[in-house]
N, C-alpha and C positions, 0 to 999 in steps of 0.2 A: 119251545122254539119263541116264543112272547116274548122273555127274559133275552132270546136273541138279539130280537129288533133292538130293544132295551139298550143294547153297544152298539147298532148300527146307527140308532136317529141320536144322533148331537150333536148340540146347539153349537150355533155359529157351522155346522158341516150341514148335517142333514137333520130336518127336523121332526119327517117320520119316514118310514119305509111298510113294503109289506114282500112277501116271497108270492109269487105262483107257480101252482105247478102245472102245466099244462095252461090248460086257460083258466083255471081255479086260483082264487085268491087261498094262500092256507094259515096263514097266519097276517096281521094288520096292524099295524101302530097310528093309520091314518086316524085321524077328528072324524066327530058326524059333518064339520064343518070343511072337511078339505075330502068329504065322503066320493065327492065327483070328480079330482082329481085320480081318486083311486080306480073308479071305474072308466075314467080315459086312458089313461098307466094301463090295467087288464088291460081293453081290447086293442090299443094300439101294438104293445111289447110281444103279448100272444103273436098275435097275426105278423108281428118284422119278423120276431126268432121262430117260427114256424117255417119260412122262407125262406131264411137263410138257414137253414136246418137241409128243405129240399132242394137248395141252390149248394149246396155244399160249397161253403163259402165258411169263411169262419171272423167271422163278427161278430164280438160277444159283448158288444157294447153300442148303448143309442142314446142321444137325447130329445129333449120332447121340450118348446118352450110353451108356454103358458101363462102370459100375464108378468106378473114378476115372478113367475116361481118357473122351477125347470123339473120336469124328470127328465130323469136315469135310469134307464133298465143294462141291468152287468145281469149277461147269459153265467150261470156258474156251472153249470152242467146240463146235456141235455134235459130238456124237458122244466127246469129249474131256472127261474127269474128274480133276481131281488132287482126290487123297483126303491126309488128315492128320490123323494121329493125339497129340493135346496131351493133357496134363492140365485134369480139366474143372473143375480148380478159377481157371485161368489165364485171364483177361480177352478175350474172344472177341476184339474190337476189335485186341488185337495179333496175334492170327492172319488175321487179315479184312485189316487194314495191312501183314502180313509175304506174305500170298499176292499182296495187288495188286500191289506193290514188286517179285517177281517171275515176276508174270504173261507180261509182254510175250517174257521170257526165252525161256519153257517154249514160247511156240506160234511165235516163229521159227528156237528150234530145230526144230518141225514141220514149218515151211515148209524148213525147210536141208534134213530126211530126205527130204522129197520130194525136192526139186531133183537131189541126189545120185544 
């Protein structure tokens, strides 16, 4: 899983990322200096997407600006959220496009892990 985050983290687009399963971080590339961003993301996006599921809406993406950074959460499947940290001035469509490009790799890795 850690090597997958290497594909998510793209210089100039995604600084670091993590995967949330429920309320837990299962893998992360956040550095110690960015650990507070990871904690905020974990609390925010796990709560947000839990409520999205309860409301039975189709929202699968959310963004939160913190200073000069943007946290983006992408619901990959129920209970699995990819969180990315990027510069807040970066065009959000670049982030979205990048995540859509690698989403299938993450989901396939999850399936492979379950079958192993």
